N, CA, C and O atoms as a Tripos MOL2 file, in Angstrom:
@<TRIPOS>MOLECULE
protein
  320   319    80     0     0
PROTEIN
NO_CHARGES

@<TRIPOS>ATOM
      1 N           0.8370   -1.1610    0.0000 N.3       1 MET1
      2 CA          0.0000    0.0000    0.0000 C.3       1 MET1
      3 C           0.8940    1.2400    0.0000 C.2       1 MET1
      4 O           1.7920    1.3510    0.8360 O.2       1 MET1
      5 N           0.6650    2.1570   -0.9100 N.am      2 ASN2
      6 CA          1.4300    3.3960   -0.9870 C.3       2 ASN2
      7 C           0.5850    4.5600   -0.4840 C.2       2 ASN2
      8 O          -0.5980    4.6810   -0.8040 O.2       2 ASN2
      9 N           1.2210    5.4010    0.3020 N.am      3 PHE3
     10 CA          0.5660    6.6130    0.7860 C.3       3 PHE3
     11 C           1.3090    7.8070    0.2250 C.2       3 PHE3
     12 O           2.5320    7.7830    0.0890 O.2       3 PHE3
     13 N           0.5690    8.8450   -0.0980 N.am      4 TYR4
     14 CA          1.1840   10.0660   -0.5850 C.3       4 TYR4
     15 C           0.8710   11.1830    0.4040 C.2       4 TYR4
     16 O          -0.2920   11.4480    0.7090 O.2       4 TYR4
     17 N           1.9020   11.8220    0.8920 N.am      5 PHE5
     18 CA          1.7350   12.9310    1.8170 C.3       5 PHE5
     19 C           2.3840   14.1700    1.2220 C.2       5 PHE5
     20 O           3.5250   14.1190    0.7650 O.2       5 PHE5
     21 N           1.6690   15.2630    1.2270 N.am      6 ASP6
     22 CA          2.2520   16.5270    0.7910 C.3       6 ASP6
     23 C           3.2020   17.0310    1.8620 C.2       6 ASP6
     24 O           2.9580   16.8730    3.0580 O.2       6 ASP6
     25 N           4.2860   17.6400    1.4110 N.am      7 ASN7
     26 CA          5.1790   18.2760    2.3620 C.3       7 ASN7
     27 C           4.4570   19.4830    2.9540 C.2       7 ASN7
     28 O           3.7550   20.1940    2.2340 O.2       7 ASN7
     29 N           4.6160   19.7210    4.2420 N.am      8 PRO8
     30 CA          3.8840   20.8130    4.8770 C.3       8 PRO8
     31 C           4.4080   22.1860    4.4760 C.2       8 PRO8
     32 O           5.5500   22.3450    4.0420 O.2       8 PRO8
     33 N           3.5390   23.1600    4.6360 N.am      9 GLU9
     34 CA          3.8760   24.5520    4.3720 C.3       9 GLU9
     35 C           3.4280   25.3590    5.5860 C.2       9 GLU9
     36 O           2.2970   25.2180    6.0510 O.2       9 GLU9
     37 N           4.3110   26.1960    6.0900 N.am     10 TYR10
     38 CA          4.0200   27.0110    7.2650 C.3      10 TYR10
     39 C           4.0440   28.4790    6.8790 C.2      10 TYR10
     40 O           4.9260   28.9230    6.1440 O.2      10 TYR10
     41 N           3.0830   29.2200    7.3730 N.am     11 ASP11
     42 CA          2.9550   30.6400    7.0630 C.3      11 ASP11
     43 C           3.3140   31.4450    8.3080 C.2      11 ASP11
     44 O           2.5640   31.4560    9.2840 O.2      11 ASP11
     45 N           4.4650   32.1220    8.2690 N.am     12 LEU12
     46 CA          4.9390   32.8980    9.4110 C.3      12 LEU12
     47 C           4.7420   34.3930    9.2260 C.2      12 LEU12
     48 O           5.0310   35.1650   10.1400 O.2      12 LEU12
     49 N           4.2560   34.8210    8.0650 N.am     13 HIS13
     50 CA          4.1300   36.2750    7.8960 C.3      13 HIS13
     51 C           3.0740   36.8030    8.8580 C.2      13 HIS13
     52 O           2.0310   36.1840    9.0740 O.2      13 HIS13
     53 N           3.3760   37.9630    9.4250 N.am     14 GLY14
     54 CA          2.5310   38.5240   10.4690 C.3      14 GLY14
     55 C           3.0280   38.2010   11.8670 C.2      14 GLY14
     56 O           2.5380   38.7720   12.8410 O.2      14 GLY14
     57 N           3.9950   37.2930   11.9840 N.am     15 TYR15
     58 CA          4.5680   36.9540   13.2850 C.3      15 TYR15
     59 C           5.5630   38.0360   13.6970 C.2      15 TYR15
     60 O           6.1100   38.7350   12.8450 O.2      15 TYR15
     61 N           5.7990   38.1730   15.0070 N.am     16 ASP16
     62 CA          6.9110   39.0070   15.4440 C.3      16 ASP16
     63 C           8.1600   38.1240   15.4790 C.2      16 ASP16
     64 O           8.0800   36.9190   15.2380 O.2      16 ASP16
     65 N           9.3070   38.7230   15.7780 N.am     17 THR17
     66 CA         10.5610   37.9610   15.6880 C.3      17 THR17
     67 C          10.6340   36.8440   16.7330 C.2      17 THR17
     68 O          11.2310   35.7990   16.4710 O.2      17 THR17
     69 N          10.0430   37.0460   17.8980 N.am     18 GLN18
     70 CA         10.0480   35.9840   18.9140 C.3      18 GLN18
     71 C           9.1850   34.8080   18.4770 C.2      18 GLN18
     72 O           9.5810   33.6530   18.6360 O.2      18 GLN18
     73 N           8.0270   35.0900   17.9380 N.am     19 GLN19
     74 CA          7.1570   34.0190   17.4380 C.3      19 GLN19
     75 C           7.8190   33.2980   16.2710 C.2      19 GLN19
     76 O           7.7470   32.0730   16.1700 O.2      19 GLN19
     77 N           8.4670   34.0640   15.3870 N.am     20 ALA20
     78 CA          9.1390   33.4660   14.2310 C.3      20 ALA20
     79 C          10.2920   32.5730   14.6750 C.2      20 ALA20
     80 O          10.4850   31.4900   14.1230 O.2      20 ALA20
     81 N          11.0540   33.0160   15.6630 N.am     21 THR21
     82 CA         12.1710   32.2190   16.1770 C.3      21 THR21
     83 C          11.6700   30.8980   16.7520 C.2      21 THR21
     84 O          12.1900   29.8350   16.4140 O.2      21 THR21
     85 N          10.6720   30.9620   17.6120 N.am     22 ALA22
     86 CA         10.1250   29.7390   18.2080 C.3      22 ALA22
     87 C           9.5600   28.8200   17.1320 C.2      22 ALA22
     88 O           9.7600   27.6060   17.1800 O.2      22 ALA22
     89 N           8.8620   29.3880   16.1730 N.am     23 SER23
     90 CA          8.2390   28.5830   15.1190 C.3      23 SER23
     91 C           9.2690   27.9180   14.2290 C.2      23 SER23
     92 O           9.1450   26.7300   13.9340 O.2      23 SER23
     93 N          10.2880   28.6550   13.7920 N.am     24 ILE24
     94 CA         11.2580   28.0710   12.8610 C.3      24 ILE24
     95 C          12.0780   26.9910   13.5670 C.2      24 ILE24
     96 O          12.4410   25.9950   12.9420 O.2      24 ILE24
     97 N          12.3740   27.1660   14.8490 N.am     25 LEU25
     98 CA         13.0930   26.1140   15.5750 C.3      25 LEU25
     99 C          12.2410   24.8560   15.6950 C.2      25 LEU25
    100 O          12.7550   23.7450   15.5650 O.2      25 LEU25
    101 N          10.9590   25.0170   15.9380 N.am     26 ASN26
    102 CA         10.0550   23.8600   15.9700 C.3      26 ASN26
    103 C           9.9160   23.2170   14.5990 C.2      26 ASN26
    104 O           9.8600   21.9930   14.4870 O.2      26 ASN26
    105 N           9.8610   24.0370   13.5620 N.am     27 ILE27
    106 CA          9.7640   23.5240   12.1910 C.3      27 ILE27
    107 C          11.0110   22.7190   11.8420 C.2      27 ILE27
    108 O          10.9070   21.6460   11.2480 O.2      27 ILE27
    109 N          12.1850   23.2240   12.2030 N.am     28 LEU28
    110 CA         13.4280   22.4990   11.9240 C.3      28 LEU28
    111 C          13.4730   21.1780   12.6870 C.2      28 LEU28
    112 O          13.9330   20.1660   12.1570 O.2      28 LEU28
    113 N          13.0000   21.1880   13.9200 N.am     29 TYR29
    114 CA         12.9390   19.9460   14.6950 C.3      29 TYR29
    115 C          12.0190   18.9430   14.0070 C.2      29 TYR29
    116 O          12.3660   17.7710   13.8610 O.2      29 TYR29
    117 N          10.8530   19.4070   13.5870 N.am     30 GLU30
    118 CA          9.9100   18.5260   12.8990 C.3      30 GLU30
    119 C          10.5210   17.9650   11.6180 C.2      30 GLU30
    120 O          10.3800   16.7770   11.3260 O.2      30 GLU30
    121 N          11.1950   18.8190   10.8590 N.am     31 LEU31
    122 CA         11.7940   18.3800    9.6000 C.3      31 LEU31
    123 C          12.8470   17.3050    9.8460 C.2      31 LEU31
    124 O          12.8890   16.3020    9.1330 O.2      31 LEU31
    125 N          13.6850   17.5050   10.8360 N.am     32 ARG32
    126 CA         14.7600   16.5490   11.1180 C.3      32 ARG32
    127 C          14.2320   15.2090   11.6220 C.2      32 ARG32
    128 O          14.9000   14.1840   11.4820 O.2      32 ARG32
    129 N          13.0510   15.2160   12.1990 N.am     33 ASN33
    130 CA         12.4800   14.0000   12.7800 C.3      33 ASN33
    131 C          11.2860   13.4810   11.9970 C.2      33 ASN33
    132 O          10.4180   12.8060   12.5520 O.2      33 ASN33
    133 N          11.2420   13.7930   10.7230 N.am     34 SER34
    134 CA         10.1090   13.3680    9.8950 C.3      34 SER34
    135 C          10.6160   12.6590    8.6440 C.2      34 SER34
    136 O          11.8210   12.5160    8.4340 O.2      34 SER34
    137 N           9.6970   12.2340    7.8430 N.am     35 TYR35
    138 CA         10.0210   11.5970    6.5690 C.3      35 TYR35
    139 C          10.0100   12.6010    5.4200 C.2      35 TYR35
    140 O          10.2620   12.2300    4.2740 O.2      35 TYR35
    141 N           9.7230   13.8610    5.7130 N.am     36 TYR36
    142 CA          9.6770   14.8780    4.6630 C.3      36 TYR36
    143 C          11.0750   15.1740    4.1330 C.2      36 TYR36
    144 O          12.0480   15.1760    4.8870 O.2      36 TYR36
    145 N          11.1640   15.4210    2.8380 N.am     37 ASP37
    146 CA         12.4260   15.8380    2.2340 C.3      37 ASP37
    147 C          12.6520   17.3320    2.4130 C.2      37 ASP37
    148 O          13.7910   17.7970    2.4630 O.2      37 ASP37
    149 N          11.5710   18.0700    2.5070 N.am     38 TYR38
    150 CA         11.6610   19.5210    2.6750 C.3      38 TYR38
    151 C          10.3640   20.0480    3.2720 C.2      38 TYR38
    152 O           9.3340   19.3740    3.2780 O.2      38 TYR38
    153 N          10.4500   21.2680    3.7710 N.am     39 ILE39
    154 CA          9.2890   21.9930    4.2810 C.3      39 ILE39
    155 C           9.3630   23.4070    3.7200 C.2      39 ILE39
    156 O          10.4370   24.0080    3.6760 O.2      39 ILE39
    157 N           8.2280   23.9330    3.2940 N.am     40 ASP40
    158 CA          8.1640   25.3030    2.7910 C.3      40 ASP40
    159 C           7.6900   26.2370    3.8960 C.2      40 ASP40
    160 O           6.7910   25.9090    4.6700 O.2      40 ASP40
    161 N           8.3200   27.4120    3.9510 N.am     41 VAL41
    162 CA          7.9740   28.4150    4.9510 C.3      41 VAL41
    163 C           7.7200   29.7380    4.2420 C.2      41 VAL41
    164 O           8.5430   30.1980    3.4500 O.2      41 VAL41
    165 N           6.5840   30.3410    4.5290 N.am     42 ILE42
    166 CA          6.2590   31.6630    3.9950 C.3      42 ILE42
    167 C           6.6360   32.6840    5.0580 C.2      42 ILE42
    168 O           6.1370   32.6370    6.1820 O.2      42 ILE42
    169 N           7.5280   33.6160    4.6920 N.am     43 VAL43
    170 CA          7.9630   34.6420    5.6360 C.3      43 VAL43
    171 C           7.3560   36.0030    5.3180 C.2      43 VAL43
    172 O           7.4660   36.9280    6.1230 O.2      43 VAL43
    173 N           6.7290   36.1380    4.1770 N.am     44 GLY44
    174 CA          6.0930   37.3930    3.8050 C.3      44 GLY44
    175 C           7.0930   38.4530    3.3790 C.2      44 GLY44
    176 O           8.3000   38.2180    3.3200 O.2      44 GLY44
    177 N           6.5550   39.6200    3.0850 N.am     45 ILE45
    178 CA          7.3950   40.7290    2.6200 C.3      45 ILE45
    179 C           7.4990   41.7790    3.7250 C.2      45 ILE45
    180 O           8.5670   41.9310    4.3180 O.2      45 ILE45
    181 N           6.4450   42.4890    4.0120 N.am     46 GLY46
    182 CA          6.3690   43.4410    5.1300 C.3      46 GLY46
    183 C           7.6550   44.1730    5.4410 C.2      46 GLY46
    184 O           8.3170   44.6920    4.5430 O.2      46 GLY46
    185 N           8.0110   44.2150    6.7230 N.am     47 THR47
    186 CA          9.2240   44.9130    7.1620 C.3      47 THR47
    187 C          10.4630   44.0380    7.0350 C.2      47 THR47
    188 O          11.5790   44.5050    7.2630 O.2      47 THR47
    189 N          10.2780   42.7970    6.6790 N.am     48 ARG48
    190 CA         11.3560   41.8170    6.4740 C.3      48 ARG48
    191 C          11.9870   41.3350    7.7720 C.2      48 ARG48
    192 O          12.9800   40.6100    7.7220 O.2      48 ARG48
    193 N          11.4540   41.7060    8.9310 N.am     49 SER49
    194 CA         12.0470   41.2520   10.1920 C.3      49 SER49
    195 C          11.9360   39.7370   10.3420 C.2      49 SER49
    196 O          12.8680   39.0960   10.8280 O.2      49 SER49
    197 N          10.8110   39.1580    9.9320 N.am     50 VAL50
    198 CA         10.6650   37.6960    9.9900 C.3      50 VAL50
    199 C          11.6270   37.0440    9.0100 C.2      50 VAL50
    200 O          12.2560   36.0370    9.3360 O.2      50 VAL50
    201 N          11.7490   37.6050    7.8220 N.am     51 TYR51
    202 CA         12.6850   37.0910    6.8120 C.3      51 TYR51
    203 C          14.0990   37.0280    7.3870 C.2      51 TYR51
    204 O          14.7450   35.9820    7.3310 O.2      51 TYR51
    205 N          14.5810   38.1430    7.9370 N.am     52 TYR52
    206 CA         15.9480   38.1820    8.4570 C.3      52 TYR52
    207 C          16.1250   37.2360    9.6440 C.2      52 TYR52
    208 O          17.1740   36.6080    9.7820 O.2      52 TYR52
    209 N          15.1260   37.1310   10.4870 N.am     53 THR53
    210 CA         15.1900   36.2150   11.6280 C.3      53 THR53
    211 C          15.3060   34.7710   11.1590 C.2      53 THR53
    212 O          16.1620   34.0260   11.6360 O.2      53 THR53
    213 N          14.4480   34.3780   10.2260 N.am     54 VAL54
    214 CA         14.4340   32.9980    9.7340 C.3      54 VAL54
    215 C          15.7270   32.6680    8.9970 C.2      54 VAL54
    216 O          16.3240   31.6200    9.2420 O.2      54 VAL54
    217 N          16.1650   33.5400    8.1050 N.am     55 VAL55
    218 CA         17.3900   33.2830    7.3340 C.3      55 VAL55
    219 C          18.6000   33.2070    8.2600 C.2      55 VAL55
    220 O          19.4820   32.3730    8.0520 O.2      55 VAL55
    221 N          18.6550   34.0620    9.2770 N.am     56 ASP56
    222 CA         19.7580   34.0210   10.2360 C.3      56 ASP56
    223 C          19.7980   32.6730   10.9600 C.2      56 ASP56
    224 O          20.8700   32.0890   11.1190 O.2      56 ASP56
    225 N          18.6570   32.1870   11.3890 N.am     57 ILE57
    226 CA         18.6020   30.8860   12.0700 C.3      57 ILE57
    227 C          18.9830   29.7590   11.1180 C.2      57 ILE57
    228 O          19.7290   28.8560   11.4950 O.2      57 ILE57
    229 N          18.4810   29.8040    9.8950 N.am     58 LEU58
    230 CA         18.8240   28.7630    8.9180 C.3      58 LEU58
    231 C          20.3250   28.7300    8.6590 C.2      58 LEU58
    232 O          20.9160   27.6550    8.5530 O.2      58 LEU58
    233 N          20.9420   29.9010    8.5560 N.am     59 ASP59
    234 CA         22.3920   29.9540    8.3450 C.3      59 ASP59
    235 C          23.1470   29.4250    9.5660 C.2      59 ASP59
    236 O          24.1070   28.6690    9.4190 O.2      59 ASP59
    237 N          22.7260   29.8130   10.7570 N.am     60 LYS60
    238 CA         23.3920   29.3420   11.9780 C.3      60 LYS60
    239 C          23.2520   27.8320   12.1510 C.2      60 LYS60
    240 O          24.1620   27.1740   12.6540 O.2      60 LYS60
    241 N          22.1160   27.2890   11.7370 N.am     61 GLU61
    242 CA         21.8750   25.8440   11.8380 C.3      61 GLU61
    243 C          22.4510   25.0840   10.6400 C.2      61 GLU61
    244 O          22.3440   23.8600   10.5640 O.2      61 GLU61
    245 N          23.0570   25.8120    9.7140 N.am     62 ARG62
    246 CA         23.6640   25.2470    8.5000 C.3      62 ARG62
    247 C          22.6670   24.4330    7.6780 C.2      62 ARG62
    248 O          22.9640   23.3330    7.2110 O.2      62 ARG62
    249 N          21.4990   24.9980    7.5220 N.am     63 CYS63
    250 CA         20.4380   24.3530    6.7450 C.3      63 CYS63
    251 C          20.6130   24.6670    5.2660 C.2      63 CYS63
    252 O          21.0790   25.7420    4.8900 O.2      63 CYS63
    253 N          20.2330   23.7150    4.4510 N.am     64 HIS64
    254 CA         20.2080   23.9270    3.0050 C.3      64 HIS64
    255 C          18.8120   24.4260    2.6580 C.2      64 HIS64
    256 O          17.8140   23.7780    2.9740 O.2      64 HIS64
    257 N          18.7490   25.5850    2.0040 N.am     65 TYR65
    258 CA         17.4560   26.1660    1.6550 C.3      65 TYR65
    259 C          17.5740   26.9440    0.3540 C.2      65 TYR65
    260 O          18.6700   27.2800   -0.0960 O.2      65 TYR65
    261 N          16.4190   27.2210   -0.2380 N.am     66 LYS66
    262 CA         16.3860   28.0700   -1.4230 C.3      66 LYS66
    263 C          15.0940   28.8660   -1.4060 C.2      66 LYS66
    264 O          14.0990   28.4690   -0.7990 O.2      66 LYS66
    265 N          15.1370   29.9960   -2.0880 N.am     67 PHE67
    266 CA         13.9600   30.8480   -2.1980 C.3      67 PHE67
    267 C          13.1420   30.4000   -3.3970 C.2      67 PHE67
    268 O          13.6900   30.1110   -4.4610 O.2      67 PHE67
    269 N          11.8300   30.3430   -3.2190 N.am     68 LEU68
    270 CA         10.9550   29.8220   -4.2640 C.3      68 LEU68
    271 C          10.3590   30.9100   -5.1430 C.2      68 LEU68
    272 O           9.6870   30.6060   -6.1290 O.2      68 LEU68
    273 N          10.5920   32.1630   -4.8070 N.am     69 ASN69
    274 CA         10.0810   33.2450   -5.6390 C.3      69 ASN69
    275 C          11.0610   34.4150   -5.6280 C.2      69 ASN69
    276 O          11.9890   34.4520   -4.8200 O.2      69 ASN69
    277 N          10.8470   35.3560   -6.5210 N.am     70 THR70
    278 CA         11.8200   36.4360   -6.6940 C.3      70 THR70
    279 C          11.8500   37.4090   -5.5260 C.2      70 THR70
    280 O          12.8920   38.0130   -5.2740 O.2      70 THR70
    281 N          10.7570   37.5820   -4.8100 N.am     71 ASN71
    282 CA         10.7710   38.5100   -3.6740 C.3      71 ASN71
    283 C          11.2120   37.8370   -2.3690 C.2      71 ASN71
    284 O          11.1790   38.4540   -1.3040 O.2      71 ASN71
    285 N          11.6160   36.5930   -2.4600 N.am     72 GLN72
    286 CA         12.1750   35.8200   -1.3430 C.3      72 GLN72
    287 C          11.2310   35.7400   -0.1430 C.2      72 GLN72
    288 O          11.6740   35.7490    1.0050 O.2      72 GLN72
    289 N           9.9380   35.6610   -0.4150 N.am     73 SER73
    290 CA          8.9700   35.5680    0.6760 C.3      73 SER73
    291 C           8.5930   34.1220    0.9970 C.2      73 SER73
    292 O           7.8740   33.8650    1.9620 O.2      73 SER73
    293 N           9.0770   33.1860    0.1930 N.am     74 LYS74
    294 CA          8.7990   31.7670    0.4280 C.3      74 LYS74
    295 C          10.1140   30.9910    0.3420 C.2      74 LYS74
    296 O          10.8590   31.1120   -0.6310 O.2      74 LYS74
    297 N          10.3840   30.1940    1.3760 N.am     75 ILE75
    298 CA         11.6580   29.4820    1.4930 C.3      75 ILE75
    299 C          11.3900   27.9820    1.5810 C.2      75 ILE75
    300 O          10.5230   27.5390    2.3350 O.2      75 ILE75
    301 N          12.1370   27.2140    0.8080 N.am     76 ARG76
    302 CA         12.0950   25.7520    0.9110 C.3      76 ARG76
    303 C          13.3220   25.3140    1.6960 C.2      76 ARG76
    304 O          14.4550   25.6060    1.3140 O.2      76 ARG76
    305 N          13.0830   24.6120    2.7940 N.am     77 ILE77
    306 CA         14.1550   24.1420    3.6670 C.3      77 ILE77
    307 C          14.2540   22.6330    3.5010 C.2      77 ILE77
    308 O          13.2650   21.9150    3.6520 O.2      77 ILE77
    309 N          15.4570   22.1570    3.1880 N.am     78 TYR78
    310 CA         15.6760   20.7350    2.9330 C.3      78 TYR78
    311 C          16.1970   20.0380    4.1760 C.2      78 TYR78
    312 O          16.9380   20.6130    4.9740 O.2      78 TYR78
    313 N          15.7940   18.7940    4.3170 N.am     79 ARG79
    314 CA         16.2950   17.9740    5.4180 C.3      79 ARG79
    315 C          17.7480   17.6320    5.1420 C.2      79 ARG79
    316 O          18.1390   17.4270    3.9930 O.2      79 ARG79
    317 N          18.5420   17.5710    6.1930 N.am     80 LYS80
    318 CA         19.9690   17.2520    6.0510 C.3      80 LYS80
    319 C          20.1590   15.7930    5.7430 C.2      80 LYS80
    320 O          21.2910   15.3370    5.5890 O.2      80 LYS80
@<TRIPOS>BOND
     1     1     2 1
     2     2     3 1
     3     3     4 2
     4     3     5 am
     5     5     6 1
     6     6     7 1
     7     7     8 2
     8     7     9 am
     9     9    10 1
    10    10    11 1
    11    11    12 2
    12    11    13 am
    13    13    14 1
    14    14    15 1
    15    15    16 2
    16    15    17 am
    17    17    18 1
    18    18    19 1
    19    19    20 2
    20    19    21 am
    21    21    22 1
    22    22    23 1
    23    23    24 2
    24    23    25 am
    25    25    26 1
    26    26    27 1
    27    27    28 2
    28    27    29 am
    29    29    30 1
    30    30    31 1
    31    31    32 2
    32    31    33 am
    33    33    34 1
    34    34    35 1
    35    35    36 2
    36    35    37 am
    37    37    38 1
    38    38    39 1
    39    39    40 2
    40    39    41 am
    41    41    42 1
    42    42    43 1
    43    43    44 2
    44    43    45 am
    45    45    46 1
    46    46    47 1
    47    47    48 2
    48    47    49 am
    49    49    50 1
    50    50    51 1
    51    51    52 2
    52    51    53 am
    53    53    54 1
    54    54    55 1
    55    55    56 2
    56    55    57 am
    57    57    58 1
    58    58    59 1
    59    59    60 2
    60    59    61 am
    61    61    62 1
    62    62    63 1
    63    63    64 2
    64    63    65 am
    65    65    66 1
    66    66    67 1
    67    67    68 2
    68    67    69 am
    69    69    70 1
    70    70    71 1
    71    71    72 2
    72    71    73 am
    73    73    74 1
    74    74    75 1
    75    75    76 2
    76    75    77 am
    77    77    78 1
    78    78    79 1
    79    79    80 2
    80    79    81 am
    81    81    82 1
    82    82    83 1
    83    83    84 2
    84    83    85 am
    85    85    86 1
    86    86    87 1
    87    87    88 2
    88    87    89 am
    89    89    90 1
    90    90    91 1
    91    91    92 2
    92    91    93 am
    93    93    94 1
    94    94    95 1
    95    95    96 2
    96    95    97 am
    97    97    98 1
    98    98    99 1
    99    99   100 2
   100    99   101 am
   101   101   102 1
   102   102   103 1
   103   103   104 2
   104   103   105 am
   105   105   106 1
   106   106   107 1
   107   107   108 2
   108   107   109 am
   109   109   110 1
   110   110   111 1
   111   111   112 2
   112   111   113 am
   113   113   114 1
   114   114   115 1
   115   115   116 2
   116   115   117 am
   117   117   118 1
   118   118   119 1
   119   119   120 2
   120   119   121 am
   121   121   122 1
   122   122   123 1
   123   123   124 2
   124   123   125 am
   125   125   126 1
   126   126   127 1
   127   127   128 2
   128   127   129 am
   129   129   130 1
   130   130   131 1
   131   131   132 2
   132   131   133 am
   133   133   134 1
   134   134   135 1
   135   135   136 2
   136   135   137 am
   137   137   138 1
   138   138   139 1
   139   139   140 2
   140   139   141 am
   141   141   142 1
   142   142   143 1
   143   143   144 2
   144   143   145 am
   145   145   146 1
   146   146   147 1
   147   147   148 2
   148   147   149 am
   149   149   150 1
   150   150   151 1
   151   151   152 2
   152   151   153 am
   153   153   154 1
   154   154   155 1
   155   155   156 2
   156   155   157 am
   157   157   158 1
   158   158   159 1
   159   159   160 2
   160   159   161 am
   161   161   162 1
   162   162   163 1
   163   163   164 2
   164   163   165 am
   165   165   166 1
   166   166   167 1
   167   167   168 2
   168   167   169 am
   169   169   170 1
   170   170   171 1
   171   171   172 2
   172   171   173 am
   173   173   174 1
   174   174   175 1
   175   175   176 2
   176   175   177 am
   177   177   178 1
   178   178   179 1
   179   179   180 2
   180   179   181 am
   181   181   182 1
   182   182   183 1
   183   183   184 2
   184   183   185 am
   185   185   186 1
   186   186   187 1
   187   187   188 2
   188   187   189 am
   189   189   190 1
   190   190   191 1
   191   191   192 2
   192   191   193 am
   193   193   194 1
   194   194   195 1
   195   195   196 2
   196   195   197 am
   197   197   198 1
   198   198   199 1
   199   199   200 2
   200   199   201 am
   201   201   202 1
   202   202   203 1
   203   203   204 2
   204   203   205 am
   205   205   206 1
   206   206   207 1
   207   207   208 2
   208   207   209 am
   209   209   210 1
   210   210   211 1
   211   211   212 2
   212   211   213 am
   213   213   214 1
   214   214   215 1
   215   215   216 2
   216   215   217 am
   217   217   218 1
   218   218   219 1
   219   219   220 2
   220   219   221 am
   221   221   222 1
   222   222   223 1
   223   223   224 2
   224   223   225 am
   225   225   226 1
   226   226   227 1
   227   227   228 2
   228   227   229 am
   229   229   230 1
   230   230   231 1
   231   231   232 2
   232   231   233 am
   233   233   234 1
   234   234   235 1
   235   235   236 2
   236   235   237 am
   237   237   238 1
   238   238   239 1
   239   239   240 2
   240   239   241 am
   241   241   242 1
   242   242   243 1
   243   243   244 2
   244   243   245 am
   245   245   246 1
   246   246   247 1
   247   247   248 2
   248   247   249 am
   249   249   250 1
   250   250   251 1
   251   251   252 2
   252   251   253 am
   253   253   254 1
   254   254   255 1
   255   255   256 2
   256   255   257 am
   257   257   258 1
   258   258   259 1
   259   259   260 2
   260   259   261 am
   261   261   262 1
   262   262   263 1
   263   263   264 2
   264   263   265 am
   265   265   266 1
   266   266   267 1
   267   267   268 2
   268   267   269 am
   269   269   270 1
   270   270   271 1
   271   271   272 2
   272   271   273 am
   273   273   274 1
   274   274   275 1
   275   275   276 2
   276   275   277 am
   277   277   278 1
   278   278   279 1
   279   279   280 2
   280   279   281 am
   281   281   282 1
   282   282   283 1
   283   283   284 2
   284   283   285 am
   285   285   286 1
   286   286   287 1
   287   287   288 2
   288   287   289 am
   289   289   290 1
   290   290   291 1
   291   291   292 2
   292   291   293 am
   293   293   294 1
   294   294   295 1
   295   295   296 2
   296   295   297 am
   297   297   298 1
   298   298   299 1
   299   299   300 2
   300   299   301 am
   301   301   302 1
   302   302   303 1
   303   303   304 2
   304   303   305 am
   305   305   306 1
   306   306   307 1
   307   307   308 2
   308   307   309 am
   309   309   310 1
   310   310   311 1
   311   311   312 2
   312   311   313 am
   313   313   314 1
   314   314   315 1
   315   315   316 2
   316   315   317 am
   317   317   318 1
   318   318   319 1
   319   319   320 2
@<TRIPOS>SUBSTRUCTURE
     1 MET1         2 RESIDUE 1 A MET
     2 ASN2         6 RESIDUE 1 A ASN
     3 PHE3        10 RESIDUE 1 A PHE
     4 TYR4        14 RESIDUE 1 A TYR
     5 PHE5        18 RESIDUE 1 A PHE
     6 ASP6        22 RESIDUE 1 A ASP
     7 ASN7        26 RESIDUE 1 A ASN
     8 PRO8        30 RESIDUE 1 A PRO
     9 GLU9        34 RESIDUE 1 A GLU
    10 TYR10       38 RESIDUE 1 A TYR
    11 ASP11       42 RESIDUE 1 A ASP
    12 LEU12       46 RESIDUE 1 A LEU
    13 HIS13       50 RESIDUE 1 A HIS
    14 GLY14       54 RESIDUE 1 A GLY
    15 TYR15       58 RESIDUE 1 A TYR
    16 ASP16       62 RESIDUE 1 A ASP
    17 THR17       66 RESIDUE 1 A THR
    18 GLN18       70 RESIDUE 1 A GLN
    19 GLN19       74 RESIDUE 1 A GLN
    20 ALA20       78 RESIDUE 1 A ALA
    21 THR21       82 RESIDUE 1 A THR
    22 ALA22       86 RESIDUE 1 A ALA
    23 SER23       90 RESIDUE 1 A SER
    24 ILE24       94 RESIDUE 1 A ILE
    25 LEU25       98 RESIDUE 1 A LEU
    26 ASN26      102 RESIDUE 1 A ASN
    27 ILE27      106 RESIDUE 1 A ILE
    28 LEU28      110 RESIDUE 1 A LEU
    29 TYR29      114 RESIDUE 1 A TYR
    30 GLU30      118 RESIDUE 1 A GLU
    31 LEU31      122 RESIDUE 1 A LEU
    32 ARG32      126 RESIDUE 1 A ARG
    33 ASN33      130 RESIDUE 1 A ASN
    34 SER34      134 RESIDUE 1 A SER
    35 TYR35      138 RESIDUE 1 A TYR
    36 TYR36      142 RESIDUE 1 A TYR
    37 ASP37      146 RESIDUE 1 A ASP
    38 TYR38      150 RESIDUE 1 A TYR
    39 ILE39      154 RESIDUE 1 A ILE
    40 ASP40      158 RESIDUE 1 A ASP
    41 VAL41      162 RESIDUE 1 A VAL
    42 ILE42      166 RESIDUE 1 A ILE
    43 VAL43      170 RESIDUE 1 A VAL
    44 GLY44      174 RESIDUE 1 A GLY
    45 ILE45      178 RESIDUE 1 A ILE
    46 GLY46      182 RESIDUE 1 A GLY
    47 THR47      186 RESIDUE 1 A THR
    48 ARG48      190 RESIDUE 1 A ARG
    49 SER49      194 RESIDUE 1 A SER
    50 VAL50      198 RESIDUE 1 A VAL
    51 TYR51      202 RESIDUE 1 A TYR
    52 TYR52      206 RESIDUE 1 A TYR
    53 THR53      210 RESIDUE 1 A THR
    54 VAL54      214 RESIDUE 1 A VAL
    55 VAL55      218 RESIDUE 1 A VAL
    56 ASP56      222 RESIDUE 1 A ASP
    57 ILE57      226 RESIDUE 1 A ILE
    58 LEU58      230 RESIDUE 1 A LEU
    59 ASP59      234 RESIDUE 1 A ASP
    60 LYS60      238 RESIDUE 1 A LYS
    61 GLU61      242 RESIDUE 1 A GLU
    62 ARG62      246 RESIDUE 1 A ARG
    63 CYS63      250 RESIDUE 1 A CYS
    64 HIS64      254 RESIDUE 1 A HIS
    65 TYR65      258 RESIDUE 1 A TYR
    66 LYS66      262 RESIDUE 1 A LYS
    67 PHE67      266 RESIDUE 1 A PHE
    68 LEU68      270 RESIDUE 1 A LEU
    69 ASN69      274 RESIDUE 1 A ASN
    70 THR70      278 RESIDUE 1 A THR
    71 ASN71      282 RESIDUE 1 A ASN
    72 GLN72      286 RESIDUE 1 A GLN
    73 SER73      290 RESIDUE 1 A SER
    74 LYS74      294 RESIDUE 1 A LYS
    75 ILE75      298 RESIDUE 1 A ILE
    76 ARG76      302 RESIDUE 1 A ARG
    77 ILE77      306 RESIDUE 1 A ILE
    78 TYR78      310 RESIDUE 1 A TYR
    79 ARG79      314 RESIDUE 1 A ARG
    80 LYS80      318 RESIDUE 1 A LYS
């Protein structure tokens, strides 16, 4: 029996930096302990504070990621 599961997508736009930090750390934990190959995260455009917070954490955690659109409001994070 084969099951198909979509990779999850999380929407963080509208969060403050503390909420974004807690959320992205939980998302990374979930990704590392799941069968997903990647997880998509929407950081939005706005003031870019969530964007900078998330990208800083991804870099510090040495995560492999790429931006899915030209305004860099959606990030695909790959499992190590």
